[in-house]
C-alpha positions in Angstrom: 142.8 102.9 194.8 141.4 105.0 192.0 143.5 107.4 189.9 142.1 110.9 189.7 143.0 113.5 187.0 143.7 117.0 188.2 144.2 120.2 186.2 145.1 123.7 187.3 142.7 126.3 185.9 145.4 129.0 186.2 148.5 127.6 184.6 147.1 124.5 182.9 149.3 122.0 184.8 147.8 118.5 184.7 148.6 115.5 186.9 147.1 112.0 187.6 147.0 111.3 191.3 146.5 107.9 193.1 144.2 108.6 196.0 141.9 106.8 198.4 138.2 107.7 198.0 138.3 109.0 201.6 141.3 111.3 200.9 140.5 115.1 200.7 140.4 116.6 197.2 143.6 118.4 196.2 143.2 122.2 195.7 146.7 123.7 195.5 148.6 123.4 192.3 152.1 121.9 192.7 153.4 124.0 189.7 152.1 127.5 190.4 150.9 127.2 194.1 147.5 128.7 193.4 144.3 127.1 194.8 142.9 126.4 191.4 143.8 122.7 191.1 140.6 120.9 190.4 139.6 117.3 189.8 138.6 116.5 186.2 135.8 114.4 184.9 137.3 111.5 182.9 136.1 108.4 181.1 136.1 105.0 182.8 139.4 103.0 182.6 137.7 99.8 181.4 135.3 98.7 178.7 132.6 96.0 178.7 132.6 94.1 175.5 130.8 91.0 174.3 127.3 89.6 174.5 127.2 89.6 178.4 126.0 87.0 180.9 122.7 85.4 181.0 120.6 83.8 183.7 121.6 80.3 182.5 125.4 81.0 182.7 127.3 79.4 185.5 124.3 77.8 187.2 125.7 74.3 186.8 123.9 71.0 186.6 122.5 69.3 183.5 119.0 70.6 184.1 119.9 74.2 183.5 121.7 73.4 180.2 119.0 71.1 178.9 116.0 73.3 179.7 116.6 75.8 176.9 117.3 73.0 174.4 114.2 71.1 175.4 112.1 74.3 174.9 113.6 74.9 171.5 112.9 71.3 170.5 109.3 71.5 171.4 108.9 74.8 169.5 110.6 73.3 166.5 108.3 70.2 166.7 105.1 72.4 166.6 105.6 73.8 163.1 106.5 70.3 161.8 103.3 68.9 163.2 101.2 71.8 161.8 102.8 71.2 158.4 102.0 67.5 158.6 98.4 68.3 159.3 98.3 70.8 156.4 99.6 68.2 154.0 96.9 65.7 154.9 94.0 68.2 154.6 92.6 68.6 151.1 93.4 71.9 149.3 90.3 73.8 148.2 89.8 73.9 144.4 89.6 77.2 142.6 86.0 78.5 142.7 84.7 76.0 145.2 81.8 77.0 147.4 81.3 76.9 151.2 79.2 73.7 151.0 81.9 71.6 149.1 83.9 68.7 150.6 87.0 70.8 151.1 85.3 73.3 153.5 83.4 70.8 155.7 
């Protein structure tokens, strides 16, 4: 059951009340007896902290855990292959033209 904060607008009396959501809202102040007892808007009683949950969490099985790692490995392999090809290609000399051996 939720706890609601009430405060009297006349006398300032405040009280936290444990009520069901289906219970009627209180309106009579227990301190002064006036019908100015109103429910207050308060902050939530819990906080969400941390990085959260992801689609891969708690799915189980070795396939779910290995899929992101396999994708990461192939992405890491592509730059290595590109750098290997770059090392084998000749570097253009300063001032070389478009018809030289390094541009063909």
